[in-house]
C-alpha positions in Angstrom: 4.6 -16.5 38.8 4.9 -20.1 39.7 4.2 -23.6 38.5 4.5 -23.0 34.7 5.0 -25.8 32.2 7.4 -23.4 30.4 10.9 -23.6 31.7 14.4 -23.6 30.4 14.5 -27.3 29.7 12.4 -26.9 26.6 9.1 -28.2 28.0 6.2 -27.3 25.8 2.4 -27.0 26.3 0.2 -30.0 25.8 -3.6 -29.9 25.1 -4.2 -30.8 28.7 -2.4 -27.7 29.9 -4.7 -25.2 28.2 -7.3 -25.2 30.9 -5.0 -23.9 33.7 -1.6 -22.3 33.7 0.8 -20.5 36.0 4.2 -19.2 35.2 7.5 -20.4 36.5 10.0 -17.8 35.4 13.5 -18.5 36.7 15.3 -15.7 38.5 18.3 -16.1 36.2 17.6 -16.4 32.5 19.5 -15.5 29.3 17.9 -15.6 25.8 21.2 -16.5 24.1 21.9 -19.4 26.4 18.3 -20.7 26.2 18.1 -20.7 22.4 21.5 -22.0 21.6 23.7 -23.4 24.4 21.2 -25.9 25.6 21.0 -27.7 22.3 24.7 -27.2 21.5 25.5 -29.1 24.6 22.7 -31.7 24.3 22.5 -32.3 20.6 25.1 -30.3 18.7 24.4 -31.9 15.3 20.7 -30.9 15.5 19.8 -28.8 12.5 19.2 -25.2 13.7 18.9 -23.0 10.5 18.5 -23.7 6.8 19.8 -20.6 5.0 18.5 -20.1 1.5 20.1 -17.6 -0.7 18.7 -15.5 -3.6 19.5 -18.3 -6.0 17.6 -20.9 -4.0 20.8 -22.6 -2.7 20.3 -23.9 0.8 23.0 -24.2 3.4 22.4 -26.1 6.6 23.7 -25.0 10.0 23.6 -27.1 13.2 23.6 -25.9 16.8 27.4 -26.5 17.1 28.1 -24.0 14.4 25.5 -21.5 15.7 27.0 -21.6 19.2 30.6 -21.4 18.0 30.0 -18.5 15.7 28.0 -16.6 18.4 30.9 -17.2 20.8 33.4 -15.8 18.3 31.3 -12.7 17.7 31.1 -12.2 21.5 34.9 -12.3 21.7 35.1 -9.7 18.9 32.5 -7.4 20.6 34.1 -7.8 24.0 37.5 -7.0 22.5 36.1 -3.7 21.3 34.6 -2.9 24.7 31.0 -3.5 23.5 28.0 -5.0 25.3 29.3 -5.3 28.8 26.8 -6.6 31.3 25.9 -4.6 34.4 23.2 -6.2 36.6 19.9 -4.3 36.4 21.2 -1.8 33.9 20.9 -2.0 30.1 24.1 -3.0 28.5 25.4 -1.4 25.3 23.0 -1.4 22.4 24.2 -3.4 19.4 22.1 -2.9 16.2 21.5 -5.8 13.9 20.9 -4.5 10.4 20.8 -7.6 8.3 18.1 -9.7 6.5 17.1 -13.2 7.5 20.4 -15.2 7.7 22.6 -17.3 9.9 24.6 -14.2 11.0 21.5 -12.3 12.0 20.6 -15.1 14.4 24.2 -15.3 15.5 24.3 -11.5 16.3 21.2 -11.6 18.4 22.4 -14.7 20.3 25.9 -13.2 20.9 24.7 -9.8 22.1 22.0 -11.2 24.5 24.3 -13.9 25.8 26.9 -11.4 26.9 24.4 -9.1 28.4 24.1 -6.4 25.8 20.8 -5.2 24.2 20.2 -6.2 20.6 18.5 -3.6 18.4 16.9 -5.3 15.4 16.7 -3.0 12.4 15.0 -3.4 9.0 17.3 -3.5 6.0 14.9 -1.4 4.0 14.9 1.5 6.4 16.0 4.8 4.8 18.4 7.3 6.4 15.9 9.1 8.5 14.4 6.0 10.0 17.8 4.6 10.8 19.1 7.9 12.2 16.3 8.2 14.7 16.6 4.7 16.0 20.4 4.6 16.2 20.7 8.0 17.7 17.8 7.6 20.2 19.1 4.2 21.4 22.7 5.5 21.5 23.7 2.3 19.7 27.4 1.6 20.3 27.8 -0.9 17.4 26.2 -2.2 14.3 26.4 -5.7 12.7 25.5 -5.2 9.1 26.2 -6.1 5.4 27.9 -4.2 2.6 24.5 -3.2 1.1 23.8 -0.9 4.1 27.1 1.0 4.1 25.9 3.8 1.8 23.0 4.8 4.0 25.0 4.5 7.2 27.8 6.6 5.8 25.3 9.4 5.1 24.2 9.5 8.7 27.4 8.5 10.6 28.2 12.1 11.6 24.8 12.3 13.4 25.6 9.2 15.6 28.1 10.3 18.2 27.7 7.1 20.3 28.5 4.7 17.4 31.9 3.2 17.9 32.0 0.1 15.8 30.6 -1.3 12.6 31.1 -5.0 11.9 30.4 -5.5 8.2 29.9 -8.8 6.3 31.5 -8.8 2.9 33.1 -5.4 3.6 34.4 -3.7 0.3 37.9 -2.4 0.1 38.3 1.2 1.2 35.1 1.3 3.3 37.1 2.7 6.3 37.5 6.1 4.8 33.8 6.7 4.7 33.4 6.4 8.5 35.9 8.8 10.1 36.0 8.3 13.9 34.1 5.0 13.8 35.9 1.7 13.6 34.7 -0.5 10.7 35.8 -4.1 10.7 35.3 -7.0 8.3 33.0 -9.4 10.1 34.3 -12.7 8.7 37.9 -11.7 9.1 37.3 -10.6 12.7 35.7 -13.9 13.6 38.4 -16.1 12.1 40.6 -17.6 14.7 38.5 -16.5 17.7 37.7 -19.1 20.4 34.5 -21.0 19.9 33.4 -20.7 23.5 32.4 -17.6 25.5 31.1 -17.4 29.1 27.5 -16.1 29.3 26.8 -13.1 31.4 24.8 -13.8 34.6 21.7 -12.0 33.5 18.5 -12.0 35.4 15.1 -12.7 33.7 14.2 -9.0 34.2 17.4 -7.6 32.8 17.1 -5.7 29.4 17.8 -7.8 26.3 16.0 -6.5 23.2 15.0 -3.0 22.1 12.4 -2.8 19.3 11.1 0.4 17.9 7.4 0.7 17.4 5.5 3.5 15.7 2.8 5.6 17.4 0.5 8.4 16.3 2.5 11.3 17.8 6.2 12.0 17.8 8.9 9.7 16.6 8.8 5.9 16.9 9.3 4.7 20.5 11.7 2.0 21.6 10.0 -0.9 23.5 12.6 -2.3 25.8 12.2 -6.0 26.6 13.7 -8.2 29.2 15.2 -11.7 28.7 11.9 -13.1 30.1 10.1 -11.9 26.9 11.1 -15.1 25.2 9.4 -17.3 27.8 6.4 -15.0 27.7 6.0 -15.6 24.0 6.1 -19.4 24.2 2.5 -20.2 25.1 1.1 -18.1 22.3 3.6 -19.4 19.8 2.9 -23.0 20.8 -0.8 -22.6 20.7 -0.8 -20.8 17.3 1.3 -23.6 15.9 -0.9 -26.4 17.1 1.1 -27.3 20.2 4.6 -26.8 18.8 7.0 -28.6 18.9 6.1 -31.9 17.3 8.3 -34.3 15.4 9.2 -33.0 11.9 8.3 -29.4 12.6 10.1 -26.8 10.5 9.4 -23.0 10.7 9.4 -20.2 8.2 8.0 -16.7 7.9 8.4 -14.0 5.2 8.3 -11.5 8.0 11.7 -9.9 8.6 13.5 -10.9 11.8 13.8 -7.1 12.5 10.2 -7.2 13.6 8.8 -8.8 16.8 6.7 -11.1 14.6 9.8 -12.6 12.8 12.2 -12.5 15.8 10.1 -13.5 18.7 7.2 -15.4 17.0 9.5 -17.6 14.8 13.3 -17.4 15.1 13.9 -17.4 18.8 11.0 -19.7 19.9 12.0 -22.1 17.1 15.6 -22.3 18.2 14.5 -22.6 21.9 12.5 -25.7 21.1 15.1 -27.2 18.8 12.8 -26.7 15.7 14.7 -26.0 12.5 14.1 -22.4 11.2 14.3 -21.6 7.5 16.0 -18.3 6.8 14.9 -16.7 3.5 13.5 -13.3 2.9 12.9 -12.5 -0.7 13.9 -9.2 -2.3 10.4 -9.1 -3.6 7.8 -11.4 -2.2 5.9 -13.4 -4.8 3.4 -16.2 -4.3 5.3 -18.6 -6.5 8.6 -18.0 -4.7 6.8 -18.6 -1.3 5.1 -21.8 -2.5 8.4 -23.0 -4.0 10.4 -22.3 -0.8 7.8 -24.0 1.4 7.7 -27.1 -0.8 11.5 -27.4 -1.4 12.5 -26.9 2.2 9.8 -29.0 3.7 8.2 -26.2 5.8 5.7 -27.6 8.2 4.9 -24.5 10.2 4.5 -21.0 8.8 3.7 -17.6 10.1 2.2 -15.8 7.1 0.9 -12.3 7.6 -2.6 -11.7 6.1 -1.1 -9.7 3.2 1.2 -12.5 2.2 -1.8 -14.9 2.3 -3.9 -12.5 0.2 -1.0 -12.3 -2.4 -0.7 -16.1 -2.4 -4.4 -16.4 -2.9 -4.1 -14.6 -6.2 -2.1 -17.4 -7.6 -4.6 -19.5 -9.5 -2.4 -22.7 -9.3 -1.9 -22.5 -5.5 -3.4 -25.9 -4.8 -1.0 -27.5 -7.4 2.0 -27.2 -5.0 0.3 -29.9 -2.8 1.4 -28.3 0.5 0.2 -30.0 3.7 1.4 -27.9 6.6 1.0 -29.0 10.2 0.3 -25.4 11.4 -0.3 -22.0 9.8 -0.4 -18.9 12.0 -1.3 -15.4 10.9 -1.6 -12.1 12.8 -1.4 -8.3 12.3 -4.9 -7.9 11.0 -8.1 -9.9 11.0 -8.4 -13.1 8.9 -11.8 -13.5 7.3 -13.9 -16.5 6.5 -13.0 -16.6 2.8 -9.3 -16.7 3.6 -9.8 -19.4 6.2 -11.6 -21.6 3.6 -9.0 -21.0 1.0 -6.2 -21.8 3.5 -7.7 -25.2 4.2 -7.8 -26.1 0.6 -4.2 -24.9 -0.2 -2.3 -25.7 3.0 -4.3 -28.6 4.4 -4.8 -26.9 7.7 -6.8 -24.2 9.3 -5.2 -20.8 9.8 -4.7 -19.9 13.5 -5.2 -16.2 14.0 -3.2 -14.5 16.8 -3.0 -11.1 18.3 -0.5 -8.9 20.1 1.7 -5.8 19.7 5.4 -5.0 20.1 5.0 -4.0 23.7 3.0 -7.1 24.7 2.9 -9.8 22.0 1.2 -13.2 21.3 -1.4 -12.7 24.0 -4.5 -14.1 22.1 -4.5 -17.0 19.7 -6.7 -19.6 18.1 -5.6 -23.3 18.0 -7.4 -25.5 15.5 -5.8 -28.6 17.0 -7.9 -28.0 20.1 -11.1 -26.4 18.7 -12.5 -25.1 15.4 -12.0 -21.3 15.0 -14.9 -18.9 14.9 -14.7 -16.5 12.0 -14.6 -12.9 13.1 -12.7 -13.7 16.3 -9.0 -13.9 17.1 -9.2 -16.8 19.5 -8.8 -17.0 23.3 -6.2 -15.5 25.7 -3.1 -17.6 25.3 -2.3 -19.6 28.4 -0.7 -17.5 31.2 -2.0 -14.2 29.9 -4.9 -12.3 31.5 -6.6 -10.4 28.7 -9.7 -8.4 29.1 -11.8 -5.6 27.5 -11.7 -2.5 29.8 -12.7 1.1 30.1 -9.4 2.8 29.3 -10.1 5.7 31.7 -11.0 3.7 34.8 -9.4 0.3 34.2 -12.8 -1.3 34.9 -13.3 -4.7 33.2 -16.3 -4.4 30.9 -19.1 -7.1 30.6 -18.8 -9.6 27.8 -20.2 -8.3 24.5 -19.3 -4.7 25.4 -16.9 -2.8 23.2 -13.9 -1.3 24.9 -10.1 -1.3 24.9 -8.2 -4.6 24.8 -5.9 -4.8 27.7 -3.4 -7.2 29.5 -3.1 -7.4 33.2 0.4 -6.7 34.7 2.7 -8.3 35.6 3.2 -10.5 32.6 6.5 -12.0 31.3 5.9 -11.0 27.7 5.2 -7.4 28.7 7.8 -4.7 27.9 9.9 -3.0 30.6 9.4 0.5 29.4 9.7 2.9 26.4 13.3 3.8 26.0 14.0 7.2 27.5 10.3 8.0 27.6 8.8 7.6 31.1 5.8 9.7 30.2 4.8 7.4 27.4 5.4 4.4 29.6 3.1 5.7 32.3 0.4 6.5 29.7 0.5 2.9 28.5 -0.9 1.7 31.8 -4.1 2.2 33.9 -4.9 1.1 37.4 -8.3 -0.4 38.0 -10.3 -2.5 40.4 -8.9 -5.7 38.9 -5.3 -4.6 39.0 -2.9 -2.7 36.7 -3.5 -3.0 33.0 -1.5 -2.4 29.8 -3.6 -0.7 27.3 -3.2 -1.9 23.7 -4.9 1.0 22.1 -7.1 -1.4 20.1 -10.8 -1.8 20.6 -12.5 -5.1 20.8 -15.1 -7.2 22.5 -14.9 -10.4 24.6 -17.6 -13.0 23.8 -19.3 -15.1 26.5 -17.3 -18.1 25.3 -14.0 -16.3 26.1 -13.0 -15.5 22.5 -12.0 -12.0 21.5 -13.1 -10.0 18.5 -11.1 -7.2 17.1 -13.2 -4.0 16.4 -10.6 -1.4 15.3 -7.6 0.6 16.3 -8.2 3.2 18.9 -5.3 5.3 17.6 -4.2 6.3 14.2 -1.6 3.6 13.6 -2.0 2.2 10.1 -2.0 -1.5 9.7 -0.7 -2.3 6.2 0.6 -5.6 5.0 1.2 -6.7 8.6 3.2 -3.6 9.4 2.1 -1.1 12.0 2.9 2.3 10.7 2.7 5.6 12.6 1.7 8.7 10.5 3.9 11.2 12.4 7.2 10.1 11.0 5.8 10.1 7.4 4.1 13.5 7.9 7.4 14.9 9.1 9.1 13.6 6.0 6.4 14.9 3.7 6.8 18.4 5.0 10.4 18.4 3.9 9.3 18.2 0.3 9.4 21.7 -1.2 5.9 21.3 -2.7 4.2 20.3 0.5 2.6 22.9 2.8 0.7 20.6 5.1 0.4 16.8 5.3 -1.9 14.4 7.0 -1.5 10.6 6.7 -4.1 7.9 7.3 -4.8 4.4 6.2 -6.8 3.9 3.0 -8.7 0.6 2.5 -6.9 -1.8 0.2 -8.2 -5.3 -0.8 -4.7 -6.9 -0.6 -2.8 -5.0 2.1 -5.8 -4.2 4.4 -4.8 -0.6 4.2 -2.2 1.4 2.4 -0.6 4.7 3.5 -2.5 7.6 2.0 -1.1 11.1 2.2 -3.3 14.2 2.0 -1.3 17.3 1.2 -1.9 20.9 0.6 0.7 22.5 -1.8 2.9 25.5 -1.5 2.6 28.4 -3.9 3.9 27.7 -7.4 3.0 24.0 -7.4 0.0 22.4 -9.1 -1.5 18.9 -8.4 -0.7 16.2 -10.9 0.4 12.6 -11.3 4.1 13.5 -11.7 4.1 15.5 -8.5 2.3 12.8 -6.7 4.9 10.2 -7.7 7.7 12.5 -6.7 6.2 13.1 -3.3 5.8 9.4 -2.8 9.4 8.6 -3.9 10.6 11.4 -1.5 9.3 9.4 1.4 10.3 6.0 0.0 13.9 7.1 -0.3 14.1 8.5 3.2 12.1 6.1 5.3 11.2 2.6 4.2 9.5 1.0 1.2 6.5 -0.1 3.2 6.0 3.4 4.7 5.8 5.5 1.5 2.3 6.7 0.5 0.8 4.5 -2.2 -1.9 7.1 -2.6 -1.3 10.9 -2.7 -4.3 13.1 -2.6 -4.2 16.9 -3.1 -6.7 18.9 -1.1 -7.2 22.7 -0.8 -7.5 22.8 2.9 -6.5 20.5 5.7 -9.3 19.7 8.1 -8.2 21.0 11.5 -9.6 21.4 15.0 -9.7 24.8 16.7 -6.6 23.8 18.6 -4.7 23.1 15.4 -4.8 19.3 15.2 -5.5 17.5 12.0 -9.0 15.8 12.1 -7.9 12.4 10.9 -11.5 11.1 11.0 -12.3 13.4 8.1 -9.2 12.3 6.2 -10.2 8.6 6.7 -13.6 9.3 5.3 -12.1 10.9 2.3 -9.7 8.0 1.9 -12.6 5.6 1.9 -14.2 7.6 -0.9 -11.0 7.5 -2.9 -10.7 3.8 -2.3 -14.1 3.3 -3.8 -13.0 5.4 -6.9 -9.4 4.4 -7.7 -9.2 6.8 -10.6 -9.2 9.6 -8.0 -5.9 8.3 -6.5 -2.4 9.2 -7.5 -0.3 6.1 -7.2 
């Protein structure tokens, strides 16, 4: 892949580049160095992150501080024998279990800079969700906050590979709750450490980030990404933000940095290009809080998932904030004409819709700075990515206008290396065809004659809710642990705000009767154990589960029932 406008000197796309593009991926590349050290050496006073706390108090951090704190954390981790780099082999996995903050960025920079593999985790994960990801990845260390210690203490005995917990604001006596695992106060450990640390000589194809993504069968799978994934994201990020970076740009998203949309669509590309990133994730997202933050912090570029946009649209005074953004990107589910029109009135710009998934992200995008969007389409393939609609069985590229599976031709720098410890799933993700090797997205769509792509629907059973992709298997497994549940099937139920919500269809064990109280108890059972966004907001009791002759749940039948329930809300148990 040669001749790209994307390189480690911070060069960005211009409108003239969009017609033709080739990659130039350096042999040696390191994410931590690229997003921090370059600016720390060139312009150390440049504003990197504005950290806004729950009270609205903002603290500014420049690249000098970002680099120094990352180096200090690297010294601490290395002193504990963590994250040692071995060429061509994944280093130790270090989990980052923190909300948007300076230290979350610091942890990802430190781990990738020294050749380890960062494992972003969502602070709202429950014990079972954390147990699977930490155990499956064999995470050696966790960087976290005091609020997560309770849930970690409950599963520590099931994590034999966990050797170190670095805790910010660690309470007294926390050590006794983690026998056999060292727990260290993060700020105390960083104090006095040197502010420089030599970066590991990583190659662009060396493992750097492990992000778990849900599927329809089995537990969530870990998508292992190389250092080149950052470079692979840049064209899509730049296009979706109207040729980022431009003077005065300032980025923010309510999407947690534990997800690829927050981490690799906003935080790391922003830092790479020297664009200030606002760090603030509300305990509870509200339209007013989002509008206030964007106004008060001078946000010019935002990634707002469709659900956030829909919630903000419910605010009748939205236009009164007087926001005028330079770019507004949205992805995760389709953006309709009505939302596009509202966005122009409230934000002063046209929403650029983009598309991708954890395994291969930011591959399609609109760019209103270059051309007006066409409602009902996601935009064009981002520069450098060869996207097509194929027959998933043969790998044959289908004619324009023909529905098929959206696919990306390999190799591609944004494409994942493999599913962690799951070669069979990795192999199943690809198909060889006349036009080469293709990564199958599992989503159906069409390509128009003008080159724009239209999303038709998901080819699997992953639920798209509020920008999250949620696999039913983990939820069904959790439901079956409730004493009242005999069988459980989970699908998405249409919802005007979230796109879909998780709907659980359950048959009951003997001695239990359907009712609102039981429905709420079942929902809370999942919410406590997995994550707030995964619990079923609708619980439906049925006498028999629709099954195939081979014993598989017929989800199509459940989806049809969910659609009927959505049309008659009184039939749902919230």
